[in-house]
Every structure is written in C-alpha cells, then in structure tokens.
GUDRENSE-145611 format. One record per residue (C-alpha): residue in three letters; x, y, z. Coordinates in Angstrom, 2 decimals, always signed. Example, Ala and Ser with C-alpha at 12.3 -4.5 7.8 and 13.67 -1.06 7.14 Angstrom:
2
ala/+12.30/-4.50/+7.80 .
ser/+13.67/-1.06/+7.14 .
END
This chain:
399
unk/-10.53/+24.68/-20.44 .
unk/-11.53/+21.98/-22.95 .
unk/-12.58/+18.52/-21.82 .
unk/-9.47/+17.01/-23.45 .
unk/-7.19/+19.41/-21.53 .
unk/-9.03/+18.71/-18.28 .
unk/-8.72/+14.96/-18.77 .
unk/-5.04/+15.32/-19.64 .
unk/-4.37/+17.40/-16.55 .
unk/-6.21/+14.92/-14.31 .
unk/-4.28/+12.02/-15.87 .
unk/-1.02/+13.90/-15.13 .
unk/-2.09/+14.48/-11.52 .
unk/-2.94/+10.79/-11.02 .
unk/+0.15/+9.46/-12.76 .
unk/+2.46/+11.61/-10.65 .
unk/+0.60/+11.16/-7.32 .
unk/+0.39/+14.94/-6.97 .
unk/-2.60/+14.87/-4.60 .
unk/-0.73/+12.57/-2.22 .
unk/+2.29/+14.89/-2.31 .
unk/+0.07/+17.97/-1.81 .
unk/-1.67/+16.38/+1.18 .
unk/+1.71/+15.56/+2.71 .
unk/+3.02/+19.11/+2.39 .
unk/-0.19/+20.62/+3.77 .
unk/-0.12/+18.22/+6.74 .
unk/+3.53/+19.01/+7.52 .
unk/+2.92/+22.75/+7.27 .
unk/-0.21/+22.55/+9.42 .
unk/+1.37/+20.37/+12.12 .
unk/+4.43/+22.58/+12.36 .
unk/+2.52/+25.85/+12.52 .
unk/-0.52/+24.80/+14.59 .
unk/-0.08/+21.30/+15.99 .
unk/-3.09/+21.49/+18.31 .
unk/-5.31/+22.63/+15.44 .
unk/-4.02/+19.80/+13.26 .
unk/-4.68/+17.19/+15.95 .
unk/-8.13/+18.64/+16.53 .
unk/-8.90/+18.24/+12.82 .
unk/-7.66/+14.62/+12.68 .
unk/-9.64/+13.59/+15.74 .
unk/-12.81/+15.57/+15.10 .
unk/-15.83/+13.42/+15.99 .
unk/-18.19/+13.05/+13.04 .
unk/-20.67/+10.63/+14.56 .
unk/-21.32/+8.65/+17.73 .
unk/-23.14/+5.41/+16.93 .
unk/-23.31/+1.66/+17.57 .
unk/-21.81/+0.39/+14.30 .
unk/-18.83/+2.24/+12.84 .
unk/-15.77/+3.68/+14.57 .
unk/-13.54/+3.09/+17.54 .
unk/-15.10/+1.75/+20.71 .
unk/-15.51/+4.37/+23.44 .
unk/-17.38/+2.74/+26.30 .
unk/-20.63/+1.29/+25.01 .
unk/-20.64/+3.25/+21.73 .
unk/-18.43/+3.73/+18.70 .
unk/-16.97/+7.09/+17.69 .
unk/-16.36/+7.89/+14.03 .
unk/-13.58/+10.47/+13.73 .
unk/-12.00/+12.04/+10.63 .
unk/-8.91/+9.87/+11.16 .
unk/-10.98/+6.66/+11.45 .
unk/-13.10/+7.55/+8.43 .
unk/-10.02/+7.97/+6.26 .
unk/-7.70/+5.25/+7.63 .
unk/-10.18/+2.50/+8.42 .
unk/-13.09/+3.14/+6.04 .
unk/-11.97/+4.95/+2.89 .
unk/-8.50/+3.40/+2.69 .
unk/-10.28/+0.07/+2.21 .
unk/-10.79/+1.20/-1.40 .
unk/-7.04/+1.74/-1.86 .
unk/-6.21/-1.72/-0.53 .
unk/-9.04/-3.23/-2.58 .
unk/-7.50/-1.91/-5.81 .
unk/-4.07/-3.24/-4.80 .
unk/-5.71/-6.56/-3.89 .
unk/-7.47/-6.65/-7.25 .
unk/-4.14/-6.46/-9.06 .
unk/-2.68/-9.27/-6.92 .
unk/-5.72/-11.50/-7.40 .
unk/-5.72/-11.03/-11.19 .
unk/-1.99/-11.75/-11.34 .
unk/-2.49/-15.04/-9.48 .
unk/-5.83/-16.29/-10.80 .
unk/-6.25/-15.12/-14.39 .
unk/-4.80/-16.45/-17.61 .
unk/-1.41/-14.87/-18.39 .
unk/-1.36/-13.40/-14.86 .
unk/+1.95/-11.82/-13.88 .
unk/+2.32/-14.14/-10.88 .
unk/+1.80/-17.32/-12.91 .
unk/+4.73/-19.32/-14.24 .
unk/+8.49/-19.20/-13.83 .
unk/+8.81/-15.59/-15.03 .
unk/+7.32/-14.38/-11.76 .
unk/+9.47/-16.41/-9.40 .
unk/+12.61/-14.24/-9.43 .
unk/+10.82/-11.01/-8.40 .
unk/+8.81/-12.98/-5.84 .
unk/+12.03/-14.33/-4.32 .
unk/+13.50/-10.81/-4.44 .
unk/+10.40/-9.62/-2.57 .
unk/+11.17/-12.07/+0.21 .
unk/+14.53/-10.33/+0.58 .
unk/+12.77/-6.97/+0.56 .
unk/+10.69/-8.12/+3.53 .
unk/+13.20/-10.18/+5.52 .
unk/+16.10/-7.75/+5.05 .
unk/+14.34/-4.73/+6.59 .
unk/+13.02/-6.81/+9.52 .
unk/+16.50/-8.17/+10.31 .
unk/+18.13/-4.73/+10.05 .
unk/+15.38/-3.03/+12.09 .
unk/+15.43/-5.55/+14.96 .
unk/+19.23/-5.90/+14.98 .
unk/+19.83/-2.17/+15.27 .
unk/+16.97/-1.82/+17.77 .
unk/+18.70/-4.45/+19.91 .
unk/+22.06/-2.69/+19.67 .
unk/+20.44/+0.63/+20.63 .
unk/+18.49/-0.93/+23.49 .
unk/+15.27/+0.24/+21.82 .
unk/+13.48/-3.09/+21.41 .
unk/+11.03/-2.46/+24.23 .
unk/+10.15/+1.03/+23.06 .
unk/+10.25/+0.67/+19.27 .
unk/+10.49/-3.06/+18.55 .
unk/+6.83/-3.36/+17.55 .
unk/+7.52/-1.27/+14.45 .
unk/+9.53/-4.02/+12.73 .
unk/+6.96/-4.34/+9.90 .
unk/+7.05/-0.64/+8.96 .
unk/+10.11/-0.85/+6.64 .
unk/+8.78/-3.94/+4.87 .
unk/+6.40/-1.68/+2.92 .
unk/+6.89/-0.35/-0.59 .
unk/+4.81/+2.56/-1.83 .
unk/+3.35/+1.36/-5.14 .
unk/+2.52/+4.78/-6.56 .
unk/+5.81/+6.51/-5.70 .
unk/+8.03/+3.54/-6.52 .
unk/+6.35/+3.25/-9.93 .
unk/+6.83/+6.98/-10.51 .
unk/+10.52/+6.94/-9.49 .
unk/+11.07/+3.68/-11.38 .
unk/+9.95/+5.42/-14.57 .
unk/+12.32/+8.32/-13.81 .
unk/+15.25/+5.95/-13.40 .
unk/+14.60/+3.27/-16.02 .
unk/+12.14/+4.83/-18.45 .
unk/+8.56/+3.67/-18.82 .
unk/+9.23/+0.61/-21.01 .
unk/+12.30/-0.86/-19.29 .
unk/+11.65/-4.44/-18.07 .
unk/+12.90/-3.40/-14.63 .
unk/+9.73/-1.30/-14.20 .
unk/+7.50/-4.37/-14.64 .
unk/+9.85/-6.25/-12.26 .
unk/+9.52/-3.39/-9.75 .
unk/+5.72/-3.27/-9.99 .
unk/+5.47/-7.02/-9.46 .
unk/+7.79/-6.76/-6.46 .
unk/+5.85/-3.81/-4.99 .
unk/+2.48/-5.51/-5.39 .
unk/+3.68/-8.74/-3.74 .
unk/+5.46/-6.69/-1.06 .
unk/+2.25/-4.88/-0.15 .
unk/+0.28/-8.15/-0.25 .
unk/+2.69/-9.47/+2.39 .
unk/+2.25/-6.19/+4.26 .
unk/-1.52/-6.69/+4.36 .
unk/-1.02/-10.14/+5.85 .
unk/+1.36/-8.71/+8.47 .
unk/-1.13/-5.97/+9.39 .
unk/-3.94/-8.51/+9.79 .
unk/-1.83/-10.99/+11.75 .
unk/+0.29/-8.77/+14.00 .
unk/-1.54/-5.45/+14.32 .
unk/-5.16/-6.18/+15.27 .
unk/-7.44/-3.27/+16.10 .
unk/-8.73/-4.91/+19.27 .
unk/-9.51/-8.24/+20.80 .
unk/-9.73/-10.86/+18.03 .
unk/-13.21/-12.38/+17.74 .
unk/-13.00/-14.79/+14.82 .
unk/-16.72/-15.59/+14.87 .
unk/-17.38/-12.27/+13.10 .
unk/-15.32/-13.44/+10.12 .
unk/-18.47/-15.29/+9.12 .
unk/-19.72/-11.92/+7.83 .
unk/-17.06/-11.66/+5.07 .
unk/-17.92/-15.26/+4.13 .
unk/-21.61/-14.29/+3.89 .
unk/-20.64/-11.26/+1.78 .
unk/-18.65/-13.44/-0.62 .
unk/-21.49/-15.95/-1.00 .
unk/-24.05/-13.17/-1.51 .
unk/-21.94/-11.40/-4.10 .
unk/-20.93/-14.47/-6.04 .
unk/-24.05/-16.66/-6.01 .
unk/-26.77/-13.98/-5.92 .
unk/-25.36/-10.87/-7.66 .
unk/-22.88/-12.57/-10.00 .
unk/-24.28/-15.98/-10.93 .
unk/-28.05/-15.60/-10.37 .
unk/-28.89/-11.96/-11.09 .
unk/-25.82/-11.48/-13.34 .
unk/-25.36/-7.88/-12.23 .
unk/-22.55/-6.13/-14.11 .
unk/-22.63/-2.83/-12.19 .
unk/-20.06/-2.93/-9.37 .
unk/-22.07/-0.82/-6.90 .
unk/-24.21/-3.67/-5.40 .
unk/-21.08/-5.76/-4.89 .
unk/-19.32/-2.83/-3.22 .
unk/-22.13/-1.26/-1.18 .
unk/-23.95/-4.38/+0.04 .
unk/-21.32/-7.13/-0.01 .
unk/-18.49/-4.72/+0.77 .
unk/-20.26/-3.18/+3.76 .
unk/-21.02/-6.60/+5.25 .
unk/-17.43/-7.75/+4.77 .
unk/-15.98/-4.50/+6.14 .
unk/-18.21/-4.69/+9.23 .
unk/-17.10/-8.27/+9.82 .
unk/-13.44/-7.22/+9.84 .
unk/-14.14/-4.36/+12.25 .
unk/-16.10/-6.54/+14.68 .
unk/-13.51/-9.32/+14.42 .
unk/-10.75/-6.94/+15.54 .
unk/-8.85/-7.19/+12.23 .
unk/-7.92/-3.90/+10.58 .
unk/-11.10/-2.93/+8.65 .
unk/-9.08/-1.22/+5.92 .
unk/-8.58/-4.79/+4.65 .
unk/-12.32/-5.42/+4.73 .
unk/-13.00/-5.21/+0.99 .
unk/-10.37/-7.77/-0.02 .
unk/-12.70/-10.82/+0.27 .
unk/-15.20/-9.41/-2.24 .
unk/-12.67/-8.78/-5.03 .
unk/-12.81/-12.34/-6.49 .
unk/-16.63/-12.33/-6.42 .
unk/-17.11/-9.68/-9.12 .
unk/-17.42/-10.61/-12.81 .
unk/-13.94/-10.29/-14.29 .
unk/-11.96/-10.55/-17.51 .
unk/-10.43/-13.87/-18.57 .
unk/-6.87/-12.62/-18.81 .
unk/-4.59/-10.09/-17.15 .
unk/-2.61/-7.73/-19.42 .
unk/-0.38/-6.64/-16.51 .
unk/-0.33/-4.46/-13.41 .
unk/-2.33/-1.23/-13.84 .
unk/-2.30/-1.79/-17.61 .
unk/-4.00/+0.96/-19.67 .
unk/-5.69/-1.69/-21.80 .
unk/-7.87/-2.58/-18.81 .
unk/-9.69/+0.75/-19.06 .
unk/-11.50/-0.55/-22.13 .
unk/-12.46/-3.89/-20.56 .
unk/-16.24/-4.18/-19.95 .
unk/-16.04/-6.47/-16.91 .
unk/-17.22/-5.39/-13.47 .
unk/-13.88/-5.75/-11.68 .
unk/-11.97/-3.52/-14.07 .
unk/-14.84/-1.02/-14.09 .
unk/-14.56/-0.88/-10.29 .
unk/-10.83/-0.14/-10.41 .
unk/-10.86/+2.47/-13.12 .
unk/-14.02/+4.31/-12.09 .
unk/-12.98/+4.42/-8.46 .
unk/-9.37/+5.28/-9.28 .
unk/-9.96/+9.03/-9.29 .
unk/-11.80/+8.93/-5.97 .
unk/-8.99/+6.85/-4.47 .
unk/-6.58/+9.65/-5.41 .
unk/-8.72/+11.96/-3.27 .
unk/-8.65/+9.34/-0.50 .
unk/-4.85/+9.31/-0.67 .
unk/-4.87/+13.11/-0.38 .
unk/-7.01/+12.75/+2.75 .
unk/-4.78/+9.97/+4.07 .
unk/-1.67/+12.12/+3.72 .
unk/-3.48/+15.09/+5.28 .
unk/-4.60/+13.04/+8.31 .
unk/-1.39/+11.04/+8.80 .
unk/+1.67/+12.92/+7.56 .
unk/+1.39/+15.79/+10.05 .
unk/+4.42/+15.30/+12.28 .
unk/+6.53/+18.08/+13.73 .
unk/+10.05/+18.32/+12.35 .
unk/+11.45/+17.70/+15.84 .
unk/+9.68/+14.31/+16.01 .
unk/+12.88/+12.34/+15.55 .
unk/+13.88/+9.39/+17.69 .
unk/+15.16/+5.83/+17.61 .
unk/+12.14/+4.72/+15.59 .
unk/+13.04/+7.24/+12.86 .
unk/+16.51/+5.81/+12.33 .
unk/+15.27/+2.23/+12.63 .
unk/+12.69/+2.75/+9.88 .
unk/+15.23/+4.51/+7.65 .
unk/+17.85/+1.81/+8.24 .
unk/+15.34/-0.93/+7.50 .
unk/+14.31/+0.75/+4.25 .
unk/+17.71/+2.13/+3.21 .
unk/+19.88/-0.87/+4.12 .
unk/+17.64/-3.89/+4.54 .
unk/+15.45/-3.25/+1.48 .
unk/+18.06/-2.75/-1.31 .
unk/+20.53/-5.32/-0.02 .
unk/+17.81/-7.85/+0.79 .
unk/+16.37/-7.50/-2.71 .
unk/+19.84/-7.78/-4.25 .
unk/+20.89/-10.91/-2.32 .
unk/+17.61/-12.77/-2.69 .
unk/+17.24/-11.58/-6.27 .
unk/+20.66/-13.01/-7.19 .
unk/+19.57/-16.33/-5.72 .
unk/+16.38/-16.14/-7.78 .
unk/+18.37/-15.45/-10.94 .
unk/+20.47/-18.58/-10.37 .
unk/+17.32/-20.67/-10.06 .
unk/+14.93/-19.08/-12.55 .
unk/+16.80/-16.48/-14.59 .
unk/+16.03/-12.80/-15.14 .
unk/+13.68/-10.93/-17.45 .
unk/+15.13/-10.24/-20.89 .
unk/+16.66/-6.77/-21.00 .
unk/+17.45/-6.66/-17.27 .
unk/+20.94/-6.87/-15.76 .
unk/+22.01/-8.01/-12.32 .
unk/+23.08/-4.44/-11.57 .
unk/+19.50/-3.31/-12.18 .
unk/+18.44/-5.38/-9.15 .
unk/+20.32/-3.07/-6.79 .
unk/+18.75/+0.00/-8.40 .
unk/+15.29/-1.60/-8.07 .
unk/+16.07/-2.16/-4.38 .
unk/+16.65/+1.56/-3.85 .
unk/+13.44/+2.45/-5.69 .
unk/+11.56/-0.07/-3.53 .
unk/+12.95/+1.63/-0.39 .
unk/+10.25/+4.28/-0.79 .
unk/+7.96/+3.17/+2.04 .
unk/+5.83/+6.30/+2.38 .
unk/+2.06/+5.57/+2.17 .
unk/+1.96/+1.97/+3.40 .
unk/+4.80/+2.59/+5.88 .
unk/+2.77/+5.48/+7.36 .
unk/-0.23/+3.18/+7.54 .
unk/+1.70/+0.43/+9.35 .
unk/+3.28/+2.98/+11.72 .
unk/-0.20/+4.12/+12.71 .
unk/-1.13/+0.50/+13.46 .
unk/+2.13/-0.46/+15.22 .
unk/+2.27/+2.29/+17.84 .
unk/-0.25/+4.18/+19.95 .
unk/-0.52/+7.91/+19.49 .
unk/+2.55/+9.63/+20.88 .
unk/+6.24/+10.39/+20.37 .
unk/+7.29/+6.94/+19.13 .
unk/+4.55/+6.84/+16.48 .
unk/+5.47/+10.33/+15.29 .
unk/+9.17/+9.37/+15.15 .
unk/+8.34/+6.27/+13.09 .
unk/+6.17/+8.33/+10.75 .
unk/+9.05/+10.77/+10.31 .
unk/+11.20/+7.86/+9.15 .
unk/+8.49/+6.79/+6.69 .
unk/+8.22/+10.34/+5.32 .
unk/+12.00/+10.73/+5.04 .
unk/+12.15/+7.57/+2.92 .
unk/+11.09/+9.77/+0.03 .
unk/+14.71/+10.98/-0.11 .
unk/+15.69/+7.49/-1.27 .
unk/+14.36/+8.61/-4.66 .
unk/+17.58/+10.64/-4.99 .
unk/+19.61/+7.57/-3.98 .
unk/+17.79/+5.54/-6.64 .
unk/+18.54/+8.13/-9.33 .
unk/+22.22/+8.31/-8.29 .
unk/+22.55/+4.51/-8.15 .
unk/+20.97/+4.30/-11.59 .
unk/+23.63/+6.66/-12.92 .
unk/+26.46/+4.75/-11.23 .
unk/+25.11/+1.43/-12.54 .
unk/+24.78/+2.93/-16.03 .
unk/+21.11/+2.18/-16.43 .
unk/+19.99/+2.59/-20.02 .
unk/+16.57/+4.26/-20.02 .
unk/+13.92/+2.67/-22.27 .
unk/+11.12/+5.12/-23.07 .
END
C-alpha cells in the first residue's frame, strides 16, 4: 500500500472515530462472553510503587484501568483543553465576541436541562439515594461522535456544525470543572496543587521564555508529569492534570477555529503537540473504550433510564430553550435557523466517551455504575433521532 493510501486510510479512521467504535464493540463482546476475563484484564496490576496508581495500604497500584483512565486520558483532555484555551485567549478565538454568546448560552441549557431532568425523575422513582450522584453524567457531549453525526445531518460546511463544535467544547469544559469539583479521587489535599503551579512556572519561564524550546516533549514530559502528579496527590482526578500546562507552550497568535485543518501547518509548539499526539490519542480512545465499555447487556437499572432521559430530554430541550433566549439577546449565526437548534440538541445528546468517564467517577464499581454506563452507551442511538429530526426540520445540507 502506498504512503498516500496509508495516510488517507488513517485520516478516514481518525475522522470517523473508528478505533473508539471498535474498542466499544470488542469490550461489549468480551464482557458478554467472558465477564470474569474482561474484569481481570481491566484490573490487571502492572506495577506496585509509591508514586502512580490507586492507594492500596501504604503503596500505590497501577492497573490497566488506571493507566488508561487516569494517565493516558490526560492527553485526550489536554487536546480538548487546548481548543478551549485558544478559543478564549487568542486573536479571533471562537469564544471571543458576541458571535460566541448564543452557543455558550445554549450550552448552559445543555448542562442545566439534563441535571434537572435526571434529578427530577430520580426523585419520582425514589432512586436519589442509589443513583443521585450520577447527575453530571448526562451533561456530557462526546466531541468526536457529535462532530461526526453533525456532519451527517448538516453537511461539513453548514454553520450549525461550527455552532455544535463550540457547544460541545464548552460543554466538556464545564464537565471537566464538574469532575474536579464534585468527583474527587480521594481526600482533597490542596497543598499539592502547588506542583501544577511549579510546572506552569517551569514550563513558561524556563522552557518557553529563557531556553525558547520549541519541541513540545520537555513541556509534556517534565512539566506535564509534575502537574499530573500534583493532581493525583491533591485528590483531584489526574486525567485533568495536563490542563495547567497548555497555556505555557509557545502558541500561534490567532485561532482559525476548532480542530481546523489549517493548524496542521502551524509551526508553533502547541499545535505541534495536538497534531502529532492526535494519532496516539486515537489509540488511547480505543483503550478507553476497551477498558470502560464492557458492560453486560442485562446491566440495566434506574441509572440507565436516568442517563438516557437526561441526554434525550434534558439536552435537546435545554439547548432549544436557552438557545432561543440567546438568539433574542445576541442573534444567530448567518445560515442557521431556529429549527436547527433543536436538531443540534439531539446531536449533542451523544454522551458516550465523556459520559462513560463521568459514570466511572460518579459510582463505585458495581451494578449502578454498569447501569449508568449502559445508558451512556445507548446514547449512541440518539444519532438516529438526530438524523430523523433533521429530516423533519428540513435541514438543508451544506457540503
């Protein structure tokens, strides 16, 4: 196979999140044919040490699940955080100015709506004590899948796709805050947050300003490791541990948009980090799906329906109601209609990756966690609802 064909095939795999889908199907097959074997794989101990892993007595244990969820997924959240930071801080950033306010307000509806629906139905079912802690699960929007389905529904160049991406990025930024604030990994010890501060100072003043290093590896390996360790020791989910170092890398002066192809040609360190690590992050997402999506088909309970209701009712209607309010105040992107808001809401109801991640943080291992994960996995069926709603709302595709 020629290099051009290989690169084209890999680009197709990345663009369509095929490794994430493959990992999900393998995990479901494995868990439903050999659940004990699947659990043994996920919790295999790689290393017992004093630095990295979950505390077991006086030592830490690094398992396959911890390596993927708490260490490697930090790269996934770092890339999402990079897009948010550029949108806020750089010239022409997507979150600067009035044009960003309507999708930001719609995002508030996409967070508040699912929480209200989840907790209301949990109260009516008498499931607050058992499943109430999962209220943040349906606030998530899977960036990769929502972008993919958004292109199916609207076409790649429809302004609703940019609106959707902006909403999804802000949505997941809020999700990161919720994870840090409400789902700590242990007893909070804020003194260790001095380590991320040290990492930021080291990266910015030594690597960036003094040594003027353009290669992203020192920023990631040295500064990133210090920051990540600080989050772990502080009791805050270490998957968020690379976020503080994102603004410390040399970066471009302007932002052409979320995940813009033009960025691949930018010579700055921050864009090099995103685009050179992007392929590896696809492998990380395969591993994440493999280690987290393995629930038995009978793992259905109150948490399943609560997650689905939050995503399937709270998300689209919350985005629609808050989005209409945003339109009255700030208007809507040229080429978008009010009806498109409702379709965007259904596309955003794809929780999947981040919803699985939050479910793993919200509940201890057991039946309730598996039921919540089932709800997150079943949210993929909202892709069909988005396609149908697009037809009913007469969306005109723009390719």
